[in-house]
Structures are given as structure tokens and as C-alpha cells.
DRENVEX-930550 format. One record per residue (C-alpha): x, y, z; residue in one letter; residue number from 1. Coordinates in nm, 4 decimals. Layout:
// residues N
{u=X v=Y w=Z mikol=a tiba=NUM}
...
***
This chain:
// residues 352
{u=-2.7688 v=-2.9075 w=-1.5164 mikol=x tiba=1}
{u=-2.5996 v=-2.5953 w=-1.7106 mikol=x tiba=2}
{u=-2.2642 v=-2.5349 w=-1.5690 mikol=x tiba=3}
{u=-2.1860 v=-2.1708 w=-1.4949 mikol=x tiba=4}
{u=-1.9234 v=-2.1549 w=-1.7685 mikol=x tiba=5}
{u=-2.1526 v=-2.2754 w=-2.0449 mikol=x tiba=6}
{u=-2.4557 v=-2.0566 w=-1.9107 mikol=x tiba=7}
{u=-2.2471 v=-1.7368 w=-1.9544 mikol=x tiba=8}
{u=-2.1148 v=-1.8377 w=-2.2991 mikol=x tiba=9}
{u=-2.4813 v=-1.9015 w=-2.4211 mikol=x tiba=10}
{u=-2.5932 v=-1.5753 w=-2.2849 mikol=x tiba=11}
{u=-2.3078 v=-1.3858 w=-2.4476 mikol=x tiba=12}
{u=-2.3452 v=-1.5686 w=-2.7639 mikol=x tiba=13}
{u=-2.7381 v=-1.4888 w=-2.7768 mikol=x tiba=14}
{u=-2.6734 v=-1.1065 w=-2.7073 mikol=x tiba=15}
{u=-2.3936 v=-1.1046 w=-2.9705 mikol=x tiba=16}
{u=-2.6069 v=-1.2822 w=-3.2592 mikol=x tiba=17}
{u=-2.9638 v=-1.1837 w=-3.1883 mikol=x tiba=18}
{u=-3.1200 v=-1.0041 w=-3.4794 mikol=x tiba=19}
{u=-3.2957 v=-0.7398 w=-3.2479 mikol=x tiba=20}
{u=-2.9571 v=-0.6336 w=-3.0854 mikol=x tiba=21}
{u=-2.7407 v=-0.4549 w=-3.3367 mikol=x tiba=22}
{u=-2.5455 v=-0.2661 w=-3.0754 mikol=x tiba=23}
{u=-2.4460 v=-0.3537 w=-2.7158 mikol=x tiba=24}
{u=-2.5046 v=-0.0827 w=-2.4538 mikol=x tiba=25}
{u=-2.2082 v=0.0426 w=-2.2208 mikol=x tiba=26}
{u=-2.2973 v=0.2694 w=-1.9562 mikol=x tiba=27}
{u=-2.1443 v=0.4788 w=-1.6720 mikol=x tiba=28}
{u=-2.3376 v=0.4708 w=-1.3263 mikol=x tiba=29}
{u=-2.4737 v=0.8057 w=-1.1942 mikol=x tiba=30}
{u=-2.1819 v=0.7708 w=-0.9366 mikol=x tiba=31}
{u=-1.9706 v=1.0640 w=-1.0339 mikol=x tiba=32}
{u=-2.1278 v=1.0755 w=-1.3847 mikol=x tiba=33}
{u=-1.8618 v=0.9375 w=-1.6407 mikol=x tiba=34}
{u=-1.9072 v=0.9275 w=-2.0066 mikol=x tiba=35}
{u=-1.6825 v=0.6876 w=-2.1342 mikol=x tiba=36}
{u=-1.7901 v=0.5252 w=-2.4784 mikol=x tiba=37}
{u=-1.6566 v=0.1703 w=-2.5528 mikol=x tiba=38}
{u=-1.6326 v=-0.0641 w=-2.8489 mikol=x tiba=39}
{u=-1.7311 v=-0.4228 w=-2.7914 mikol=x tiba=40}
{u=-1.4924 v=-0.7077 w=-2.9376 mikol=x tiba=41}
{u=-1.6190 v=-1.0562 w=-2.9752 mikol=x tiba=42}
{u=-1.3951 v=-1.3258 w=-2.9047 mikol=x tiba=43}
{u=-1.3558 v=-1.5951 w=-3.1733 mikol=x tiba=44}
{u=-1.4620 v=-1.9512 w=-3.1679 mikol=x tiba=45}
{u=-1.1587 v=-2.1680 w=-3.2585 mikol=x tiba=46}
{u=-1.3109 v=-2.5085 w=-3.2317 mikol=x tiba=47}
{u=-1.6091 v=-2.7117 w=-3.3838 mikol=x tiba=48}
{u=-1.8387 v=-2.6673 w=-3.0858 mikol=x tiba=49}
{u=-1.8552 v=-2.2952 w=-3.1696 mikol=x tiba=50}
{u=-1.7631 v=-2.2003 w=-2.8042 mikol=x tiba=51}
{u=-1.6246 v=-1.8555 w=-2.7604 mikol=x tiba=52}
{u=-1.3534 v=-1.8292 w=-2.4805 mikol=x tiba=53}
{u=-1.3588 v=-1.6561 w=-2.1595 mikol=x tiba=54}
{u=-1.1225 v=-1.3861 w=-2.1412 mikol=x tiba=55}
{u=-0.8358 v=-1.3848 w=-1.8650 mikol=x tiba=56}
{u=-0.5694 v=-1.1794 w=-2.0127 mikol=x tiba=57}
{u=-0.5607 v=-0.8366 w=-2.2291 mikol=x tiba=58}
{u=-0.2672 v=-0.6198 w=-2.3226 mikol=x tiba=59}
{u=-0.2545 v=-0.3048 w=-2.5323 mikol=x tiba=60}
{u=0.0457 v=-0.2381 w=-2.7438 mikol=x tiba=61}
{u=0.2184 v=0.0793 w=-2.5957 mikol=x tiba=62}
{u=0.2123 v=0.3509 w=-2.8629 mikol=x tiba=63}
{u=0.0745 v=0.1056 w=-3.1111 mikol=x tiba=64}
{u=-0.2489 v=-0.0477 w=-3.2486 mikol=x tiba=65}
{u=-0.2499 v=-0.4026 w=-3.1408 mikol=x tiba=66}
{u=-0.4546 v=-0.5642 w=-2.8691 mikol=x tiba=67}
{u=-0.3540 v=-0.9150 w=-2.7426 mikol=x tiba=68}
{u=-0.6548 v=-1.1377 w=-2.6037 mikol=x tiba=69}
{u=-0.6111 v=-1.4648 w=-2.4251 mikol=x tiba=70}
{u=-0.8239 v=-1.7088 w=-2.2444 mikol=x tiba=71}
{u=-0.9218 v=-2.0638 w=-2.1909 mikol=x tiba=72}
{u=-0.9348 v=-2.1722 w=-2.5596 mikol=x tiba=73}
{u=-0.5392 v=-2.1882 w=-2.5694 mikol=x tiba=74}
{u=-0.5143 v=-1.9228 w=-2.8408 mikol=x tiba=75}
{u=-0.3331 v=-1.5810 w=-2.8485 mikol=x tiba=76}
{u=-0.5499 v=-1.3524 w=-3.0537 mikol=x tiba=77}
{u=-0.3916 v=-1.0293 w=-3.1758 mikol=x tiba=78}
{u=-0.6498 v=-0.7599 w=-3.2706 mikol=x tiba=79}
{u=-0.5808 v=-0.4457 w=-3.4758 mikol=x tiba=80}
{u=-0.7764 v=-0.1691 w=-3.2862 mikol=x tiba=81}
{u=-0.7271 v=0.0707 w=-3.5783 mikol=x tiba=82}
{u=-0.8354 v=-0.1770 w=-3.8582 mikol=x tiba=83}
{u=-1.1055 v=-0.3452 w=-3.6106 mikol=x tiba=84}
{u=-1.0198 v=-0.6765 w=-3.7000 mikol=x tiba=85}
{u=-0.8131 v=-0.9685 w=-3.5809 mikol=x tiba=86}
{u=-0.4829 v=-1.0179 w=-3.7564 mikol=x tiba=87}
{u=-0.3429 v=-1.3153 w=-3.5941 mikol=x tiba=88}
{u=-0.4605 v=-1.6396 w=-3.4063 mikol=x tiba=89}
{u=-0.1412 v=-1.8120 w=-3.2429 mikol=x tiba=90}
{u=-0.2037 v=-2.1576 w=-3.1455 mikol=x tiba=91}
{u=0.1214 v=-2.2602 w=-2.9742 mikol=x tiba=92}
{u=-0.0163 v=-2.3005 w=-2.6102 mikol=x tiba=93}
{u=-0.1823 v=-2.6274 w=-2.5021 mikol=x tiba=94}
{u=-0.3838 v=-2.5204 w=-2.2155 mikol=x tiba=95}
{u=-0.5668 v=-2.2193 w=-2.0657 mikol=x tiba=96}
{u=-0.3591 v=-1.8993 w=-2.1297 mikol=x tiba=97}
{u=-0.3598 v=-1.6905 w=-1.8128 mikol=x tiba=98}
{u=-0.1617 v=-1.3721 w=-1.8980 mikol=x tiba=99}
{u=-0.0559 v=-1.1693 w=-2.1914 mikol=x tiba=100}
{u=0.1817 v=-0.8568 w=-2.1552 mikol=x tiba=101}
{u=0.3350 v=-0.6279 w=-2.4102 mikol=x tiba=102}
{u=0.6776 v=-0.4832 w=-2.3401 mikol=x tiba=103}
{u=0.7168 v=-0.1040 w=-2.2739 mikol=x tiba=104}
{u=0.8250 v=-0.0575 w=-2.6273 mikol=x tiba=105}
{u=0.5738 v=-0.2633 w=-2.7811 mikol=x tiba=106}
{u=0.8236 v=-0.4908 w=-2.9744 mikol=x tiba=107}
{u=0.7654 v=-0.8056 w=-2.7611 mikol=x tiba=108}
{u=0.4675 v=-0.9927 w=-2.6433 mikol=x tiba=109}
{u=0.4747 v=-1.2420 w=-2.3417 mikol=x tiba=110}
{u=0.2274 v=-1.5156 w=-2.2719 mikol=x tiba=111}
{u=0.1901 v=-1.7876 w=-2.0370 mikol=x tiba=112}
{u=-0.0640 v=-2.0129 w=-1.8496 mikol=x tiba=113}
{u=-0.1687 v=-2.3547 w=-1.7441 mikol=x tiba=114}
{u=0.0469 v=-2.5390 w=-1.9984 mikol=x tiba=115}
{u=0.3496 v=-2.4053 w=-1.7814 mikol=x tiba=116}
{u=0.5036 v=-2.2530 w=-2.0911 mikol=x tiba=117}
{u=0.6365 v=-1.8967 w=-2.1091 mikol=x tiba=118}
{u=0.6367 v=-1.7818 w=-2.4593 mikol=x tiba=119}
{u=0.7884 v=-1.4365 w=-2.6014 mikol=x tiba=120}
{u=0.7059 v=-1.3317 w=-2.9276 mikol=x tiba=121}
{u=0.8672 v=-1.0792 w=-3.1503 mikol=x tiba=122}
{u=0.5957 v=-0.8579 w=-3.2694 mikol=x tiba=123}
{u=0.5346 v=-0.8898 w=-3.6408 mikol=x tiba=124}
{u=0.7259 v=-1.2244 w=-3.6532 mikol=x tiba=125}
{u=0.4368 v=-1.4615 w=-3.5488 mikol=x tiba=126}
{u=0.5201 v=-1.7814 w=-3.6988 mikol=x tiba=127}
{u=0.7274 v=-1.8885 w=-3.3896 mikol=x tiba=128}
{u=0.7802 v=-1.7457 w=-3.0443 mikol=x tiba=129}
{u=1.1331 v=-1.5960 w=-2.9995 mikol=x tiba=130}
{u=1.1683 v=-1.7562 w=-2.6566 mikol=x tiba=131}
{u=0.9864 v=-2.0582 w=-2.5021 mikol=x tiba=132}
{u=1.0628 v=-2.1576 w=-2.1485 mikol=x tiba=133}
{u=0.8901 v=-2.4455 w=-1.9606 mikol=x tiba=134}
{u=0.8137 v=-2.4348 w=-1.5741 mikol=x tiba=135}
{u=0.7466 v=-2.6936 w=-1.3396 mikol=x tiba=136}
{u=0.4026 v=-2.5587 w=-1.2628 mikol=x tiba=137}
{u=0.1290 v=-2.3318 w=-1.4215 mikol=x tiba=138}
{u=0.2130 v=-1.9573 w=-1.4691 mikol=x tiba=139}
{u=-0.0457 v=-1.7027 w=-1.3685 mikol=x tiba=140}
{u=0.1064 v=-1.3608 w=-1.4243 mikol=x tiba=141}
{u=0.4211 v=-1.1960 w=-1.5658 mikol=x tiba=142}
{u=0.5477 v=-0.8460 w=-1.5722 mikol=x tiba=143}
{u=0.8119 v=-0.6559 w=-1.7894 mikol=x tiba=144}
{u=1.0667 v=-0.4118 w=-1.6281 mikol=x tiba=145}
{u=1.0166 v=-0.0666 w=-1.7423 mikol=x tiba=146}
{u=1.3031 v=-0.0690 w=-1.9732 mikol=x tiba=147}
{u=1.1976 v=-0.4099 w=-2.1191 mikol=x tiba=148}
{u=1.5213 v=-0.6027 w=-2.0501 mikol=x tiba=149}
{u=1.3651 v=-0.8209 w=-1.7998 mikol=x tiba=150}
{u=1.0549 v=-1.0281 w=-1.7601 mikol=x tiba=151}
{u=0.9332 v=-1.1671 w=-1.4311 mikol=x tiba=152}
{u=0.6824 v=-1.4645 w=-1.3764 mikol=x tiba=153}
{u=0.4886 v=-1.6238 w=-1.0691 mikol=x tiba=154}
{u=0.2426 v=-1.9125 w=-1.0636 mikol=x tiba=155}
{u=0.1679 v=-2.2159 w=-0.8643 mikol=x tiba=156}
{u=0.5026 v=-2.2508 w=-0.6995 mikol=x tiba=157}
{u=0.7145 v=-2.0736 w=-0.4582 mikol=x tiba=158}
{u=0.9855 v=-1.9633 w=-0.7163 mikol=x tiba=159}
{u=0.9682 v=-1.6342 w=-0.8943 mikol=x tiba=160}
{u=1.1764 v=-1.6143 w=-1.1982 mikol=x tiba=161}
{u=1.3412 v=-1.3144 w=-1.3609 mikol=x tiba=162}
{u=1.4191 v=-1.3555 w=-1.7396 mikol=x tiba=163}
{u=1.6677 v=-1.1652 w=-1.9504 mikol=x tiba=164}
{u=1.4387 v=-1.0875 w=-2.2555 mikol=x tiba=165}
{u=1.7084 v=-1.0555 w=-2.5171 mikol=x tiba=166}
{u=1.8214 v=-1.4238 w=-2.4693 mikol=x tiba=167}
{u=1.5479 v=-1.5758 w=-2.2511 mikol=x tiba=168}
{u=1.8046 v=-1.6806 w=-1.9665 mikol=x tiba=169}
{u=1.6854 v=-1.6940 w=-1.6002 mikol=x tiba=170}
{u=1.8954 v=-1.4356 w=-1.4406 mikol=x tiba=171}
{u=1.7418 v=-1.4457 w=-1.0830 mikol=x tiba=172}
{u=1.5077 v=-1.6568 w=-0.8707 mikol=x tiba=173}
{u=1.3440 v=-1.5438 w=-0.5620 mikol=x tiba=174}
{u=1.1236 v=-1.7269 w=-0.2997 mikol=x tiba=175}
{u=0.7440 v=-1.6156 w=-0.2937 mikol=x tiba=176}
{u=0.5709 v=-1.6004 w=0.0429 mikol=x tiba=177}
{u=0.3315 v=-1.8922 w=-0.0717 mikol=x tiba=178}
{u=0.2873 v=-2.1495 w=-0.3497 mikol=x tiba=179}
{u=-0.0027 v=-1.9839 w=-0.5133 mikol=x tiba=180}
{u=0.0793 v=-1.6377 w=-0.6575 mikol=x tiba=181}
{u=-0.1348 v=-1.4407 w=-0.8985 mikol=x tiba=182}
{u=0.0211 v=-1.1048 w=-0.9164 mikol=x tiba=183}
{u=0.3439 v=-0.9589 w=-0.9767 mikol=x tiba=184}
{u=0.4689 v=-0.5902 w=-1.0707 mikol=x tiba=185}
{u=0.7689 v=-0.3711 w=-1.1077 mikol=x tiba=186}
{u=0.8025 v=-0.0245 w=-0.9784 mikol=x tiba=187}
{u=0.8079 v=0.2673 w=-1.2203 mikol=x tiba=188}
{u=1.1983 v=0.2758 w=-1.1903 mikol=x tiba=189}
{u=1.2288 v=-0.0928 w=-1.2114 mikol=x tiba=190}
{u=1.4217 v=-0.0920 w=-0.8651 mikol=x tiba=191}
{u=1.1624 v=-0.2961 w=-0.6861 mikol=x tiba=192}
{u=0.9632 v=-0.6011 w=-0.7678 mikol=x tiba=193}
{u=0.6461 v=-0.7164 w=-0.5718 mikol=x tiba=194}
{u=0.4445 v=-1.0413 w=-0.5747 mikol=x tiba=195}
{u=0.1379 v=-1.1789 w=-0.3918 mikol=x tiba=196}
{u=-0.1013 v=-1.4428 w=-0.3859 mikol=x tiba=197}
{u=-0.3285 v=-1.6705 w=-0.1754 mikol=x tiba=198}
{u=-0.1952 v=-1.5953 w=0.1596 mikol=x tiba=199}
{u=-0.2422 v=-1.2287 w=0.1381 mikol=x tiba=200}
{u=0.1039 v=-1.1162 w=0.1891 mikol=x tiba=201}
{u=0.3176 v=-0.9088 w=-0.0469 mikol=x tiba=202}
{u=0.6834 v=-0.9444 w=-0.0671 mikol=x tiba=203}
{u=0.9057 v=-0.6828 w=-0.2189 mikol=x tiba=204}
{u=1.2501 v=-0.7375 w=-0.3463 mikol=x tiba=205}
{u=1.5234 v=-0.4797 w=-0.4166 mikol=x tiba=206}
{u=1.6545 v=-0.5487 w=-0.7469 mikol=x tiba=207}
{u=1.9867 v=-0.3511 w=-0.7097 mikol=x tiba=208}
{u=2.0728 v=-0.5858 w=-0.4231 mikol=x tiba=209}
{u=1.8474 v=-0.8840 w=-0.5029 mikol=x tiba=210}
{u=1.7366 v=-0.8838 w=-0.1265 mikol=x tiba=211}
{u=1.3928 v=-0.8790 w=0.0246 mikol=x tiba=212}
{u=1.3228 v=-0.4976 w=0.0861 mikol=x tiba=213}
{u=0.9765 v=-0.5504 w=0.2543 mikol=x tiba=214}
{u=0.7108 v=-0.7909 w=0.3435 mikol=x tiba=215}
{u=0.3697 v=-0.7378 w=0.4749 mikol=x tiba=216}
{u=0.0160 v=-0.8610 w=0.5267 mikol=x tiba=217}
{u=-0.2054 v=-0.6735 w=0.2802 mikol=x tiba=218}
{u=-0.5082 v=-0.8710 w=0.2439 mikol=x tiba=219}
{u=-0.6882 v=-1.1476 w=0.4451 mikol=x tiba=220}
{u=-0.7647 v=-1.3552 w=0.1311 mikol=x tiba=221}
{u=-0.5894 v=-1.4163 w=-0.1990 mikol=x tiba=222}
{u=-0.4315 v=-1.1316 w=-0.3853 mikol=x tiba=223}
{u=-0.5125 v=-1.1220 w=-0.7563 mikol=x tiba=224}
{u=-0.3788 v=-0.7953 w=-0.8784 mikol=x tiba=225}
{u=-0.0709 v=-0.5646 w=-0.8020 mikol=x tiba=226}
{u=0.0282 v=-0.2385 w=-0.9397 mikol=x tiba=227}
{u=0.3016 v=0.0190 w=-0.8419 mikol=x tiba=228}
{u=0.1619 v=0.3761 w=-0.8626 mikol=x tiba=229}
{u=0.4015 v=0.6431 w=-0.9982 mikol=x tiba=230}
{u=0.5042 v=0.7710 w=-0.6495 mikol=x tiba=231}
{u=0.6199 v=0.4148 w=-0.5590 mikol=x tiba=232}
{u=0.3307 v=0.2931 w=-0.3567 mikol=x tiba=233}
{u=0.1666 v=-0.0654 w=-0.3951 mikol=x tiba=234}
{u=-0.1699 v=-0.0857 w=-0.5128 mikol=x tiba=235}
{u=-0.3248 v=-0.4404 w=-0.4452 mikol=x tiba=236}
{u=-0.6658 v=-0.6196 w=-0.4687 mikol=x tiba=237}
{u=-0.8283 v=-0.9492 w=-0.4316 mikol=x tiba=238}
{u=-1.0819 v=-1.1694 w=-0.2773 mikol=x tiba=239}
{u=-1.1340 v=-0.9799 w=0.0387 mikol=x tiba=240}
{u=-1.3188 v=-0.7245 w=-0.1894 mikol=x tiba=241}
{u=-1.0600 v=-0.4427 w=-0.0817 mikol=x tiba=242}
{u=-0.8200 v=-0.2330 w=-0.2487 mikol=x tiba=243}
{u=-0.5178 v=-0.1240 w=-0.0582 mikol=x tiba=244}
{u=-0.2476 v=0.1472 w=-0.1112 mikol=x tiba=245}
{u=0.0652 v=0.0669 w=0.0681 mikol=x tiba=246}
{u=0.3961 v=0.2224 w=0.0967 mikol=x tiba=247}
{u=0.6387 v=-0.0648 w=0.1205 mikol=x tiba=248}
{u=0.8676 v=0.1470 w=0.3311 mikol=x tiba=249}
{u=0.5664 v=0.2016 w=0.5851 mikol=x tiba=250}
{u=0.3178 v=-0.0656 w=0.5439 mikol=x tiba=251}
{u=0.1463 v=-0.0018 w=0.8697 mikol=x tiba=252}
{u=0.0020 v=0.3267 w=0.7332 mikol=x tiba=253}
{u=-0.1620 v=0.1429 w=0.4363 mikol=x tiba=254}
{u=-0.4897 v=0.3011 w=0.3094 mikol=x tiba=255}
{u=-0.7957 v=0.0888 w=0.2449 mikol=x tiba=256}
{u=-1.0621 v=0.1914 w=-0.0143 mikol=x tiba=257}
{u=-1.4384 v=0.1169 w=0.0912 mikol=x tiba=258}
{u=-1.5223 v=-0.2459 w=0.0471 mikol=x tiba=259}
{u=-1.6389 v=-0.3675 w=-0.2717 mikol=x tiba=260}
{u=-1.9700 v=-0.5886 w=-0.3093 mikol=x tiba=261}
{u=-1.7656 v=-0.8549 w=-0.4851 mikol=x tiba=262}
{u=-1.4296 v=-1.0203 w=-0.5229 mikol=x tiba=263}
{u=-1.1620 v=-0.8090 w=-0.7309 mikol=x tiba=264}
{u=-0.9865 v=-0.9848 w=-1.0065 mikol=x tiba=265}
{u=-0.8305 v=-0.6997 w=-1.1750 mikol=x tiba=266}
{u=-0.6931 v=-0.3405 w=-1.1484 mikol=x tiba=267}
{u=-0.5406 v=-0.0632 w=-1.3795 mikol=x tiba=268}
{u=-0.3702 v=0.2571 w=-1.3090 mikol=x tiba=269}
{u=-0.5269 v=0.5395 w=-1.5419 mikol=x tiba=270}
{u=-0.4125 v=0.8765 w=-1.6075 mikol=x tiba=271}
{u=-0.5100 v=1.1792 w=-1.3787 mikol=x tiba=272}
{u=-0.4694 v=0.9718 w=-1.0611 mikol=x tiba=273}
{u=-0.7450 v=0.7395 w=-1.1256 mikol=x tiba=274}
{u=-0.7805 v=0.3589 w=-1.0607 mikol=x tiba=275}
{u=-1.0046 v=0.1068 w=-1.2303 mikol=x tiba=276}
{u=-1.1036 v=-0.2058 w=-1.0523 mikol=x tiba=277}
{u=-1.2855 v=-0.5191 w=-1.2043 mikol=x tiba=278}
{u=-1.4567 v=-0.8016 w=-1.0316 mikol=x tiba=279}
{u=-1.7282 v=-1.0620 w=-0.9964 mikol=x tiba=280}
{u=-2.0065 v=-0.7895 w=-0.9919 mikol=x tiba=281}
{u=-1.9467 v=-0.7630 w=-1.3680 mikol=x tiba=282}
{u=-1.8753 v=-0.3970 w=-1.3104 mikol=x tiba=283}
{u=-1.5679 v=-0.1626 w=-1.3725 mikol=x tiba=284}
{u=-1.5279 v=0.0852 w=-1.0761 mikol=x tiba=285}
{u=-1.3328 v=0.3875 w=-1.1285 mikol=x tiba=286}
{u=-1.1736 v=0.5578 w=-0.8179 mikol=x tiba=287}
{u=-0.9762 v=0.8651 w=-0.7222 mikol=x tiba=288}
{u=-0.6493 v=0.7288 w=-0.5825 mikol=x tiba=289}
{u=-0.5902 v=1.0393 w=-0.3673 mikol=x tiba=290}
{u=-0.9222 v=1.0603 w=-0.1965 mikol=x tiba=291}
{u=-1.0040 v=0.6782 w=-0.2224 mikol=x tiba=292}
{u=-1.3483 v=0.7703 w=-0.3420 mikol=x tiba=293}
{u=-1.5426 v=0.6077 w=-0.6279 mikol=x tiba=294}
{u=-1.6158 v=0.8407 w=-0.9075 mikol=x tiba=295}
{u=-1.8163 v=0.6117 w=-1.1431 mikol=x tiba=296}
{u=-1.9032 v=0.2705 w=-1.2630 mikol=x tiba=297}
{u=-1.8749 v=0.1383 w=-1.6169 mikol=x tiba=298}
{u=-2.1628 v=-0.1293 w=-1.6959 mikol=x tiba=299}
{u=-2.1918 v=-0.3629 w=-1.9915 mikol=x tiba=300}
{u=-2.0040 v=-0.6852 w=-1.9141 mikol=x tiba=301}
{u=-2.2312 v=-0.9795 w=-1.8077 mikol=x tiba=302}
{u=-1.9520 v=-1.1786 w=-1.6424 mikol=x tiba=303}
{u=-1.6773 v=-1.1493 w=-1.3984 mikol=x tiba=304}
{u=-1.4312 v=-0.8787 w=-1.5222 mikol=x tiba=305}
{u=-1.1053 v=-1.0588 w=-1.4943 mikol=x tiba=306}
{u=-0.8528 v=-0.8218 w=-1.6612 mikol=x tiba=307}
{u=-0.7908 v=-0.4765 w=-1.7399 mikol=x tiba=308}
{u=-0.5151 v=-0.2759 w=-1.9061 mikol=x tiba=309}
{u=-0.4614 v=0.0733 w=-1.9813 mikol=x tiba=310}
{u=-0.2782 v=0.2785 w=-2.2511 mikol=x tiba=311}
{u=-0.2912 v=0.6198 w=-2.4116 mikol=x tiba=312}
{u=-0.6362 v=0.7105 w=-2.3046 mikol=x tiba=313}
{u=-0.8003 v=0.3714 w=-2.3595 mikol=x tiba=314}
{u=-0.8913 v=0.1248 w=-2.0958 mikol=x tiba=315}
{u=-0.9437 v=-0.2420 w=-2.2096 mikol=x tiba=316}
{u=-1.1358 v=-0.5011 w=-2.0223 mikol=x tiba=317}
{u=-1.2009 v=-0.8671 w=-2.0307 mikol=x tiba=318}
{u=-1.4460 v=-1.0937 w=-1.8922 mikol=x tiba=319}
{u=-1.6127 v=-1.4358 w=-1.8410 mikol=x tiba=320}
{u=-1.8675 v=-1.3048 w=-2.0795 mikol=x tiba=321}
{u=-1.6342 v=-1.3948 w=-2.3850 mikol=x tiba=322}
{u=-1.6211 v=-1.0127 w=-2.4642 mikol=x tiba=323}
{u=-1.3389 v=-0.7561 w=-2.4606 mikol=x tiba=324}
{u=-1.4521 v=-0.3781 w=-2.4174 mikol=x tiba=325}
{u=-1.2188 v=-0.0884 w=-2.5420 mikol=x tiba=326}
{u=-1.3244 v=0.2117 w=-2.3302 mikol=x tiba=327}
{u=-1.2168 v=0.5616 w=-2.4513 mikol=x tiba=328}
{u=-1.1474 v=0.7359 w=-2.1023 mikol=x tiba=329}
{u=-1.0499 v=1.0926 w=-2.2328 mikol=x tiba=330}
{u=-1.4275 v=1.2115 w=-2.2045 mikol=x tiba=331}
{u=-1.5287 v=1.3418 w=-1.8661 mikol=x tiba=332}
{u=-1.8735 v=1.4828 w=-1.8237 mikol=x tiba=333}
{u=-2.0747 v=1.6003 w=-1.5330 mikol=x tiba=334}
{u=-2.3891 v=1.4544 w=-1.6704 mikol=x tiba=335}
{u=-2.3899 v=1.0464 w=-1.7293 mikol=x tiba=336}
{u=-2.5452 v=0.9564 w=-2.0540 mikol=x tiba=337}
{u=-2.5860 v=0.6175 w=-2.2288 mikol=x tiba=338}
{u=-2.3135 v=0.5980 w=-2.5030 mikol=x tiba=339}
{u=-2.3417 v=0.3735 w=-2.7757 mikol=x tiba=340}
{u=-2.1154 v=0.0804 w=-2.8023 mikol=x tiba=341}
{u=-2.0129 v=-0.0478 w=-3.1382 mikol=x tiba=342}
{u=-2.0129 v=-0.4167 w=-3.1709 mikol=x tiba=343}
{u=-1.6917 v=-0.5216 w=-3.3543 mikol=x tiba=344}
{u=-1.6831 v=-0.8954 w=-3.4471 mikol=x tiba=345}
{u=-1.3242 v=-0.8744 w=-3.6060 mikol=x tiba=346}
{u=-1.3766 v=-1.2344 w=-3.7408 mikol=x tiba=347}
{u=-1.1022 v=-1.3511 w=-3.9764 mikol=x tiba=348}
{u=-1.1883 v=-1.6658 w=-4.1489 mikol=x tiba=349}
{u=-0.8309 v=-1.7685 w=-4.1968 mikol=x tiba=350}
{u=-0.7330 v=-1.9008 w=-3.8456 mikol=x tiba=351}
{u=-0.3514 v=-1.9480 w=-3.8146 mikol=x tiba=352}
***
């Protein structure tokens, strides 16, 4: 019997290497007529079995050219989007890397995962992480404050930790509503910090008083993604296939988007009041936050879209199909077309 993980990898490898396919197709569905071309980046096989990793974390460097890619092969791969090649393959983690986040100034990169280690790297000094901290359980998500001075983490435990990023010291611990937390986010002014997980509850802390500011039931199943909109509302999504937009000061008036056809694994706030969602239907749905209406769908992935990130007109997506797609979102057209997707291998034979 072929396991789902191996089947997806085999299909992706065939599509990437078949001589009859020189370019992979990315498309926008007729819903709303988006035209966002994309480049396709293959992940690199770091083992003798030549198995490319599934992707569970991506992060674009703010005001920079770097893209961090992490997955189940234990590596942190740094891809230069301008040079179109991998420039680093960091091998310090010893288990599945679940998350990667660049700091707001792009000077640091935080990575963490199933090996229970949080690593903070100084960009450009890749030989060793600047900070290494070990947790009692796996770490699933992390988030920088918007001034970059703090980093918060959650995972398979009740404890939320807040680190001071200059020295790596824990400056605060909070208790999460359940022991299985997948999502964490700071508000735009960094005054609020929100986390959620398996129980469907979101707990919000006031970072000026270190007290719980709000707690509410947002979803019936596991929460996998949380973002703060610029106006301070919490955008959340998860296994119940619903996106919710909630004012933490008035959670009873939460707005629910139309139900997706799949579990939701990732969200990303774009410019112009748009929201991207990714999930187990292999699609990226694009929504208008104000109207809660879907304006388009981006096709191309052949596995669950597990992670999204957005910066400076570019949306990056990672999936179980072992590929990363870099979408250029600045193009809006009323007539959908099939844009060409440039396949970018980025292979660097010098694996570090």
C-alpha cells in the first residue's frame, strides 16, 4: 500500500522531472477573474532516498530577497528570489521543522518544530543560530512583535512563551486555553497577543498589563491560523472550514465567511483589504475582507496548502506537494487567463 505522503511526493517528482513538462501551470479560477502569475520553486532532497520534503513553513524577508522554506526533512532552506537559487541549507534541527518567521526588519529568522528547539538566526551569519532554546514539547508556531523586540511561541503544551530577541531570555509566560496550540499572532501595535488551537478557543492577552484581555469560542474544531487585521480584528481559520473575523472587544458580533469545502491550514492578509486562505482542497482562495466575498482561486498545488506568507506584492505558498509557489499579486484583470509558471529548481550542489 502506498502511503499518502509517499504518493504525493512521487506525483510531484514526476511532474517536476517529466521531459514533456517544461513549465508548470498556475491558474486563477473564473471566480472574480484574478491574473496572478507565479514561479514554482522545487524543494531539495537532502537524503540518499532522493525524497523531497513536504513544506510546512514559508517566510518572505521584509524588504529583502530571501525566502525561508521548512518542512519534514529537518532543514531550513534559504532561497534568494532575485538570484533564483538556494543560498543556504541549514541542518541544525533534528526533526520536522514546523514554522519559520523573519523578523519585521528582516535581520533575524526564527525556526522551530518537533525537535522542541527554537532557533533564532542572524541573517547572513548562518554558521550557527544566535539563540537556541529547548522546550519541553514540540513548537508549532511563533510570531515576532512588530518592533522585533519580542518573539512568542506556542505548541503542544499549555504554556505560551515570550522571548526577548536580543538575548533570548523568556520575559513572560502565559497559559493557553488548551495543550495543543497551532497559531499565534501579535496585533499591529503589538499591544495584543492572541493564540488558539485544538479546542477552538482564542485567548487574547494585553501586553501592557500581561493580563487576559479577551477569550471567546471562535471555532468548533482546531484553529490552525490566526492573524490580526490592520484595524485590530482577529482573522482565524481551521478544521471547521470557516474563516471568522472577530473584534476581541465584541466577540459576539463575529463575522463568518461562507464555508470552504476543505480544512483550512493557512491564511495571509494581503494589500487592498484582501485575504488569502489555503487548505486541503489544494487551492488558494482570495477573499475581500470587507464584503466576505470570494474574488478568486489560485490553482497549481497538488497537495494541501499548509502555509502562506505575504510581503511587498508577493504571496508565497507551500504545500504537501513538495513545491513552493511565489505569486505576484499586483496584477488585477477582469478576464482570467492561464499565466505561465516558471519552474525554478534552485538546486545548489553544495549542501551545508
